[in-house]
MMTF fields as JSON, N, C-alpha, C and O atoms, coordinates in Angstrom:
{
  "mmtfVersion": "1.0.0",
  "mmtfProducer": "UNKNOWN",
  "numBonds": 471,
  "numAtoms": 472,
  "numGroups": 118,
  "numChains": 1,
  "numModels": 1,
  "chainsPerModel": [1],
  "groupsPerChain": [118],
  "chainIdList": ["A"],
  "bondAtomList": [4, 2, 8, 6, 12, 10, 16, 14, 20, 18, 24, 22, 28, 26, 32, 30, 36, 34, 40, 38, 44, 42, 48, 46, 52, 50, 56, 54, 60, 58, 64, 62, 68, 66, 72, 70, 76, 74, 80, 78, 84, 82, 88, 86, 92, 90, 96, 94, 100, 98, 104, 102, 108, 106, 112, 110, 116, 114, 120, 118, 124, 122, 128, 126, 132, 130, 136, 134, 140, 138, 144, 142, 148, 146, 152, 150, 156, 154, 160, 158, 164, 162, 168, 166, 172, 170, 176, 174, 180, 178, 184, 182, 188, 186, 192, 190, 196, 194, 200, 198, 204, 202, 208, 206, 212, 210, 216, 214, 220, 218, 224, 222, 228, 226, 232, 230, 236, 234, 240, 238, 244, 242, 248, 246, 252, 250, 256, 254, 260, 258, 264, 262, 268, 266, 272, 270, 276, 274, 280, 278, 284, 282, 288, 286, 292, 290, 296, 294, 300, 298, 304, 302, 308, 306, 312, 310, 316, 314, 320, 318, 324, 322, 328, 326, 332, 330, 336, 334, 340, 338, 344, 342, 348, 346, 352, 350, 356, 354, 360, 358, 364, 362, 368, 366, 372, 370, 376, 374, 380, 378, 384, 382, 388, 386, 392, 390, 396, 394, 400, 398, 404, 402, 408, 406, 412, 410, 416, 414, 420, 418, 424, 422, 428, 426, 432, 430, 436, 434, 440, 438, 444, 442, 448, 446, 452, 450, 456, 454, 460, 458, 464, 462, 468, 466],
  "bondOrderList": [1, 1, 1, 1, 1, 1, 1, 1, 1, 1, 1, 1, 1, 1, 1, 1, 1, 1, 1, 1, 1, 1, 1, 1, 1, 1, 1, 1, 1, 1, 1, 1, 1, 1, 1, 1, 1, 1, 1, 1, 1, 1, 1, 1, 1, 1, 1, 1, 1, 1, 1, 1, 1, 1, 1, 1, 1, 1, 1, 1, 1, 1, 1, 1, 1, 1, 1, 1, 1, 1, 1, 1, 1, 1, 1, 1, 1, 1, 1, 1, 1, 1, 1, 1, 1, 1, 1, 1, 1, 1, 1, 1, 1, 1, 1, 1, 1, 1, 1, 1, 1, 1, 1, 1, 1, 1, 1, 1, 1, 1, 1, 1, 1, 1, 1, 1, 1],
  "groupList": [{"groupName": "UNK", "atomNameList": ["N", "CA", "C", "O"], "elementList": ["N", "C", "C", "O"], "formalChargeList": [0, 0, 0, 0], "bondAtomList": [1, 0, 2, 1, 3, 2], "bondOrderList": [1, 1, 2], "singleLetterCode": "X", "chemCompType": "L-PEPTIDE LINKING"}],
  "groupTypeList": [0, 0, 0, 0, 0, 0, 0, 0, 0, 0, 0, 0, 0, 0, 0, 0, 0, 0, 0, 0, 0, 0, 0, 0, 0, 0, 0, 0, 0, 0, 0, 0, 0, 0, 0, 0, 0, 0, 0, 0, 0, 0, 0, 0, 0, 0, 0, 0, 0, 0, 0, 0, 0, 0, 0, 0, 0, 0, 0, 0, 0, 0, 0, 0, 0, 0, 0, 0, 0, 0, 0, 0, 0, 0, 0, 0, 0, 0, 0, 0, 0, 0, 0, 0, 0, 0, 0, 0, 0, 0, 0, 0, 0, 0, 0, 0, 0, 0, 0, 0, 0, 0, 0, 0, 0, 0, 0, 0, 0, 0, 0, 0, 0, 0, 0, 0, 0, 0],
  "groupIdList": [1, 2, 3, 4, 5, 6, 7, 8, 9, 10, 11, 12, 13, 14, 15, 16, 17, 18, 19, 20, 21, 22, 23, 24, 25, 26, 27, 28, 29, 30, 31, 32, 33, 34, 35, 36, 37, 38, 39, 40, 41, 42, 43, 44, 45, 46, 47, 48, 49, 50, 51, 52, 53, 54, 55, 56, 57, 58, 59, 60, 61, 62, 63, 64, 65, 66, 67, 68, 69, 70, 71, 72, 73, 74, 75, 76, 77, 78, 79, 80, 81, 82, 83, 84, 85, 86, 87, 88, 89, 90, 91, 92, 93, 94, 95, 96, 97, 98, 99, 100, 101, 102, 103, 104, 105, 106, 107, 108, 109, 110, 111, 112, 113, 114, 115, 116, 117, 118],
  "secStructList": [7, 7, 7, 7, 7, 1, 7, 7, 1, 1, 6, 6, 2, 2, 2, 2, 2, 2, 2, 2, 2, 2, 2, 2, 2, 2, 2, 2, 2, 2, 2, 2, 2, 2, 2, 2, 2, 2, 2, 2, 2, 2, 2, 2, 2, 2, 6, 2, 2, 2, 2, 6, 7, 7, 6, 6, 1, 2, 2, 2, 2, 2, 2, 2, 2, 2, 2, 2, 2, 2, 2, 2, 4, 4, 4, 2, 2, 2, 2, 2, 2, 2, 2, 2, 2, 2, 2, 2, 2, 2, 2, 2, 6, 6, 6, 0, 0, 0, 0, 0, 2, 2, 2, 2, 2, 2, 2, 2, 2, 2, 2, 2, 2, 2, 2, 6, 6, 7],
  "xCoordList": [95.104, 96.659, 97.266, 97.546, 97.47, 98.118, 99.28, 99.299, 100.475, 101.871, 101.902, 101.086, 103.635, 104.086, 104.908, 105.684, 104.61, 105.288, 106.283, 106.904, 106.551, 107.587, 108.926, 108.99, 109.682, 111.388, 111.917, 112.535, 111.666, 112.189, 113.729, 114.302, 114.297, 115.304, 116.724, 117.396, 116.952, 117.641, 117.382, 116.765, 117.971, 117.78, 117.596, 116.763, 118.922, 118.992, 117.935, 117.536, 117.579, 116.419, 115.272, 114.846, 114.804, 113.702, 113.847, 112.897, 115.219, 114.737, 114.476, 113.801, 114.94, 114.997, 112.992, 112.182, 112.794, 111.538, 110.642, 109.721, 110.771, 110.496, 110.916, 110.014, 111.417, 112.126, 110.672, 109.718, 110.919, 109.63, 108.447, 107.927, 107.809, 106.865, 106.687, 105.585, 107.945, 107.493, 107.197, 106.284, 108.104, 108.178, 106.552, 106.067, 105.78, 104.301, 103.901, 102.93, 103.695, 103.298, 103.343, 102.592, 104.237, 104.135, 103.117, 102.568, 103.031, 102.272, 100.88, 100.062, 100.759, 99.321, 98.631, 97.428, 99.635, 99.358, 98.656, 97.49, 99.186, 98.02, 96.75, 96.069, 96.565, 95.14, 94.3, 93.421, 95.209, 94.473, 93.944, 92.8, 94.657, 94.726, 93.916, 93.271, 94.179, 93.095, 91.96, 91.186, 91.271, 89.937, 89.521, 88.394, 90.432, 90.051, 90.055, 88.948, 90.653, 90.403, 89.551, 89.254, 88.917, 87.878, 86.399, 85.53, 86.092, 85.178, 85.718, 85.371, 86.25, 86.33, 85.374, 84.362, 86.133, 85.641, 84.005, 83.207, 83.463, 82.302, 81.386, 80.266, 81.868, 81.256, 81.098, 80.127, 81.833, 81.568, 80.42, 79.457, 81.058, 79.822, 78.335, 77.507, 78.214, 77.193, 76.694, 75.699, 76.97, 76.595, 77.041, 77.585, 76.85, 78.022, 76.674, 77.159, 75.833, 74.827, 74.778, 74.722, 74.787, 74.584, 75.462, 75.174, 76.989, 78.12, 78.142, 79.031, 77.084, 77.607, 78.16, 78.284, 78.677, 80.245, 79.219, 78.56, 79.529, 79.161, 79.75, 80.75, 79.225, 78.999, 80.579, 81.117, 80.805, 82.119, 83.239, 84.34, 83.265, 84.329, 85.206, 86.241, 83.944, 84.165, 85.484, 86.467, 85.779, 87.149, 88.18, 89.208, 87.82, 89.386, 89.277, 90.379, 88.189, 88.448, 89.075, 90.187, 88.578, 88.866, 90.098, 90.701, 90.93, 92.424, 93.231, 94.117, 93.03, 93.306, 93.308, 94.271, 92.646, 92.147, 93.554, 94.42, 93.101, 93.977, 95.638, 96.118, 96.204, 97.311, 98.248, 99.429, 96.723, 97.619, 97.73, 98.721, 96.504, 96.578, 98.12, 98.669, 98.802, 99.907, 101.046, 102.09, 101.045, 102.367, 102.376, 102.921, 101.537, 101.645, 101.543, 102.215, 100.638, 101.447, 102.314, 103.153, 102.529, 104.012, 105.413, 106.121, 105.534, 106.14, 106.922, 108.011, 105.311, 105.318, 106.134, 106.964, 105.362, 105.415, 106.785, 107.152, 107.647, 108.957, 109.379, 110.102, 108.968, 110.329, 110.032, 110.877, 108.518, 108.363, 109.028, 109.349, 109.242, 109.932, 111.735, 112.418, 111.978, 112.878, 113.14, 113.814, 112.986, 113.364, 113.061, 113.742, 112.256, 111.982, 112.722, 112.73, 113.465, 114.784, 115.891, 116.504, 115.923, 117.307, 117.297, 118.112, 116.191, 116.517, 116.307, 116.779, 115.593, 115.411, 116.724, 117.327, 117.228, 118.55, 119.523, 119.999, 119.811, 120.799, 120.761, 121.68, 119.279, 118.84, 119.311, 119.658, 119.109, 119.357, 120.4, 120.499, 121.375, 123.004, 123.507, 124.649, 123.431, 124.111, 123.797, 124.673, 122.042, 121.954, 122.259, 121.949, 122.704, 123.127, 124.717, 124.916, 125.66, 127.357, 127.604, 128.493, 127.002, 126.967, 126.892, 127.837, 125.185, 124.916, 124.69, 125.356, 123.866, 123.496, 124.888, 125.001, 125.778, 126.92, 127.66, 128.416, 127.451, 128.444, 127.612, 127.969, 126.633, 125.463, 125.613, 125.698, 125.59, 125.374, 126.832, 126.88, 127.798, 129.258, 129.179, 129.885, 128.374, 127.574, 127.046, 127.333, 126.566, 125.28, 126.262, 126.107, 126.802, 127.371, 128.901, 129.322, 129.536, 130.67, 129.324, 129.243, 128.185, 128.187, 127.468, 127.4, 127.145, 126.557, 127.876, 127.862, 128.93, 130.065, 130.397, 130.456, 130.613, 129.82, 129.592, 130.082, 127.851, 127.418, 127.822, 127.802, 128.08, 128.013, 129.198, 129.015, 130.622, 131.544, 131.551, 132.172, 130.975, 130.364, 129.359, 129.191, 128.76, 127.776, 128.957, 128.601],
  "yCoordList": [124.484, 123.182, 123.08, 123.961, 121.573, 121.515, 121.182, 120.395, 122.028, 121.819, 120.964, 120.687, 120.465, 119.674, 120.165, 121.118, 119.43, 120.131, 119.695, 120.495, 117.987, 117.159, 118.048, 118.978, 117.848, 117.995, 117.018, 116.108, 117.154, 116.261, 116.679, 115.897, 117.565, 118.135, 117.591, 117.864, 116.522, 115.94, 114.147, 113.646, 113.458, 112.132, 111.322, 110.448, 111.985, 111.603, 111.698, 111.054, 112.964, 113.584, 112.531, 111.86, 112.546, 111.398, 110.322, 109.581, 109.799, 108.128, 108.193, 107.337, 109.025, 109.304, 109.482, 108.773, 110.392, 110.018, 108.891, 108.756, 108.078, 107.07, 106.222, 105.391, 106.107, 105.232, 105.613, 104.865, 107.35, 107.528, 106.788, 106.217, 106.859, 106.447, 105.38, 105.135, 103.981, 102.447, 102.632, 102.039, 103.604, 103.659, 103.702, 102.982, 105.149, 104.963, 104.371, 105.125, 103.457, 102.134, 101.012, 100.045, 101.142, 99.983, 99.491, 98.406, 100.89, 101.089, 100.897, 100.704, 100.992, 101.594, 100.601, 100.594, 98.995, 97.927, 97.399, 97.143, 97.014, 95.977, 96.004, 95.264, 97.823, 98.241, 97.133, 96.278, 97.82, 97.503, 95.526, 95.107, 95.048, 93.88, 92.863, 91.87, 93.548, 92.946, 93.336, 92.4, 94.462, 94.911, 94.014, 93.522, 93.83, 92.566, 91.641, 91.103, 91.209, 89.253, 88.955, 87.81, 90.405, 90.606, 90.78, 90.457, 91.281, 91.301, 89.85, 89.525, 88.955, 87.783, 86.557, 85.892, 86.648, 85.994, 86.36, 85.429, 87.856, 87.711, 87.287, 86.978, 87.243, 86.608, 85.184, 84.44, 85.054, 83.335, 82.793, 82.036, 83.636, 83.734, 83.695, 82.862, 84.962, 85.396, 83.753, 83.107, 83.602, 82.848, 81.648, 81.276, 80.917, 79.921, 78.8, 77.993, 78.784, 78.027, 77.681, 76.489, 78.91, 79.478, 78.422, 77.707, 78.537, 78.256, 76.807, 76.268, 75.844, 74.199, 73.836, 72.813, 75.669, 75.18, 75.204, 76.087, 73.58, 73.456, 74.598, 75.226, 74.775, 75.562, 74.913, 75.368, 73.897, 73.752, 73.994, 73.963, 74.192, 74.449, 75.624, 75.802, 76.414, 78.209, 77.843, 77.972, 77.581, 78.081, 77.813, 78.121, 76.895, 76.47, 77.28, 77.664, 77.721, 78.902, 79.858, 80.141, 80.637, 81.738, 81.846, 82.885, 80.209, 80.023, 80.018, 80.868, 79.262, 79.643, 80.904, 80.883, 82.128, 82.905, 84.211, 85.028, 83.773, 83.849, 84.475, 85.608, 83.08, 82.656, 83.009, 83.341, 82.687, 83.555, 84.807, 85.257, 85.722, 87.112, 87.802, 88.628, 86.813, 87.188, 86.806, 87.42, 85.77, 85.218, 86.936, 87.999, 86.562, 87.809, 89.609, 90.607, 89.438, 91.158, 90.959, 91.118, 90.497, 90.816, 89.761, 89.062, 89.851, 89.573, 90.826, 91.371, 90.877, 92.655, 93.975, 94.744, 93.882, 94.692, 94.768, 95.943, 93.994, 93.853, 94.514, 95.509, 94.014, 94.616, 95.637, 96.485, 96.064, 97.801, 98.599, 99.77, 97.956, 98.936, 99.233, 100.256, 97.994, 97.782, 98.219, 99.173, 98.116, 98.571, 100.225, 101.201, 100.142, 102.207, 103.002, 104.205, 102.496, 102.736, 103.093, 104.122, 101.542, 101.785, 102.46, 103.382, 102.333, 103.446, 104.65, 105.702, 104.608, 106.341, 106.913, 107.749, 106.192, 106.129, 106.741, 107.871, 105.731, 106.166, 107.563, 108.324, 107.916, 108.683, 110.398, 111.235, 110.415, 111.214, 111.779, 112.932, 111.131, 110.687, 110.358, 110.03, 110.241, 110.243, 112.022, 112.617, 112.723, 113.736, 114.599, 115.727, 114.65, 115.845, 115.718, 116.739, 115.088, 114.448, 114.818, 115.67, 114.427, 114.455, 116.141, 116.697, 116.787, 117.065, 118.742, 119.743, 118.703, 119.809, 120.096, 121.084, 120.072, 120.151, 121.208, 122.003, 121.258, 121.603, 123.022, 124.008, 122.472, 123.691, 125.17, 126.386, 124.4, 125.13, 126.159, 127.368, 125.389, 126.115, 127.063, 128.056, 126.962, 128.183, 129.037, 130.187, 128.547, 129.475, 130.792, 131.952, 130.018, 130.863, 131.659, 132.656, 131.107, 132.288, 133.187, 134.143, 133.25, 133.895, 135.49, 136.614, 135.292, 135.508, 136.744, 137.958, 135.738, 136.674, 137.62, 138.796, 137.34, 138.567, 139.697, 140.547, 139.174, 139.84, 141.579, 142.81, 140.61, 141.022, 142.459, 143.628, 141.792, 142.811, 143.767, 144.823, 143.503, 144.482, 146.103, 147.038, 145.842, 146.499, 147.693, 148.609],
  "zCoordList": [89.031, 89.013, 90.254, 91.067, 90.292, 92.301, 91.484, 90.537, 92.066, 92.138, 93.287, 94.166, 92.899, 93.67, 94.839, 94.898, 95.602, 96.904, 97.803, 98.503, 97.838, 97.361, 97.321, 96.518, 97.933, 97.726, 97.105, 97.657, 95.574, 94.697, 94.324, 93.565, 94.672, 94.082, 93.573, 92.579, 94.882, 95.045, 95.248, 96.188, 94.211, 94.473, 95.687, 95.926, 96.681, 97.89, 98.876, 99.846, 98.122, 98.951, 98.925, 99.865, 97.396, 97.695, 97.658, 97.406, 97.919, 98.212, 99.911, 100.483, 100.423, 102.175, 102.168, 102.766, 101.482, 101.587, 101.386, 102.192, 100.45, 100.169, 101.388, 101.501, 101.919, 103.424, 104.361, 104.575, 104.928, 105.266, 105.241, 106.199, 103.377, 103.477, 103.795, 104.287, 103.625, 103.764, 105.136, 105.711, 105.763, 107.638, 108.322, 109.194, 107.345, 108.211, 107.158, 107.106, 105.921, 105.816, 106.538, 106.414, 107.302, 108.454, 109.324, 109.514, 109.889, 110.723, 110.676, 111.575, 109.375, 108.412, 108.217, 108.477, 107.44, 106.851, 107.808, 107.507, 109.476, 110.787, 111.343, 112.053, 110.433, 110.602, 109.258, 109.145, 108.532, 107.623, 107.621, 107.447, 107.763, 107.194, 108.322, 107.985, 110.367, 110.997, 110.636, 110.834, 110.088, 110.079, 108.78, 108.726, 107.782, 106.752, 107.811, 107.769, 108.659, 108.767, 109.664, 110.006, 110.285, 110.972, 110.599, 111.409, 109.394, 108.111, 108.167, 109.302, 107.724, 106.875, 108.163, 107.941, 109.355, 110.434, 110.589, 110.477, 110.874, 110.694, 110.082, 110.49, 108.93, 107.379, 107.707, 107.569, 107.996, 108.323, 109.199, 109.068, 110.263, 111.428, 111.277, 111.646, 110.553, 110.173, 108.904, 109.231, 108.455, 107.324, 107.16, 106.121, 108.185, 108.696, 107.823, 107.03, 107.904, 107.624, 106.622, 106.322, 105.57, 104.072, 103.355, 102.396, 104.306, 103.426, 103.462, 102.802, 104.306, 105.033, 106.124, 106.798, 106.154, 107.471, 109.003, 109.553, 109.344, 111.272, 112.14, 111.795, 113.025, 114.138, 115.226, 116.235, 114.51, 115.508, 114.523, 115.072, 113.41, 112.667, 111.997, 111.354, 112.657, 112.503, 113.507, 112.777, 114.392, 115.225, 115.139, 115.743, 113.951, 113.122, 111.97, 111.578, 111.207, 110.288, 110.938, 110.492, 112.16, 112.891, 113.005, 112.74, 113.637, 114.389, 112.747, 112.66, 111.635, 110.313, 109.666, 108.9, 109.572, 109.544, 110.442, 110.128, 111.292, 111.838, 111.955, 111.939, 112.079, 111.687, 110.29, 110.183, 108.853, 108.349, 108.107, 107.532, 108.601, 109.064, 109.185, 108.455, 110.965, 111.448, 110.639, 110.86, 109.605, 108.95, 107.95, 108.247, 106.745, 105.909, 106.668, 106.408, 107.452, 108.233, 108.321, 107.434, 109.486, 110.068, 109.396, 110.121, 108.183, 107.007, 106.422, 106.248, 106.221, 105.289, 106.011, 105.527, 107.784, 108.402, 108.881, 108.883, 109.271, 109.094, 108.038, 108.081, 107.098, 105.569, 105.586, 105.871, 105.25, 105.688, 106.66, 106.456, 107.746, 109.11, 108.752, 108.7, 108.586, 107.983, 107.391, 107.783, 105.972, 104.739, 104.864, 104.55, 105.229, 105.756, 106.476, 106.214, 107.495, 108.401, 107.495, 107.212, 107.061, 105.928, 105.375, 105.412, 104.419, 102.998, 103.718, 103.286, 104.859, 105.12, 105.44, 104.766, 106.912, 106.595, 105.644, 105.753, 104.54, 103.273, 103.298, 103.599, 102.856, 102.238, 102.366, 101.533, 103.956, 105.03, 105.051, 104.631, 105.523, 105.149, 104.03, 104.352, 103.069, 101.654, 100.881, 100.253, 101.19, 100.974, 102.053, 101.67, 103.198, 103.929, 103.415, 102.756, 103.429, 103.143, 102.13, 102.13, 100.71, 99.848, 99.031, 98.471, 99.222, 98.981, 99.999, 99.737, 100.875, 101.845, 102.361, 101.635, 102.856, 103.405, 102.518, 103.075, 100.982, 100.193, 99.142, 98.497, 99.429, 99.827, 101.065, 100.887, 102.156, 103.012, 102.876, 103.103, 102.5, 102.407, 101.72, 101.893, 100.87, 99.3, 100.393, 100.726, 100.661, 100.322, 102.331, 102.711, 102.671, 103.55, 103.024, 103.612, 101.974, 101.367, 100.849, 101.62, 99.791, 99.494, 100.666, 100.168, 101.761, 103.094, 103.35, 103.555, 103.218, 103.474, 102.516, 102.876, 101.421, 100.317, 99.756, 99.013, 100.91, 100.619, 101.909, 101.875, 102.691, 103.944, 103.595, 103.936, 102.682, 102.752, 101.78, 101.899, 100.935, 100.191, 100.428, 99.646, 102.089, 102.797, 103.365, 104.105]
}
């Protein structure tokens, strides 16, 4: 059985990890869209006669696909990048100040109490 290794014991930690995933995805998506656009353009260049498209129209199709790719990709990438940064920072800051800070104090007190007993 596969165990869950993600630190999801705290809501803020989960939010921070989600923001990190968004940030990483913002770097992966442009490559995916670029490959899709390149494949679409190659398809039109290879099959323009079958599709009934004149060779002169291929330039227009190429620029339309490139512009469509650029608009869709740019908007999604910007949203994921800045949304990921904000979500990640929010999660880590709240995790530290609302949870981890107090857990460190408790751990320090336990360590001091153990030292005193010895």
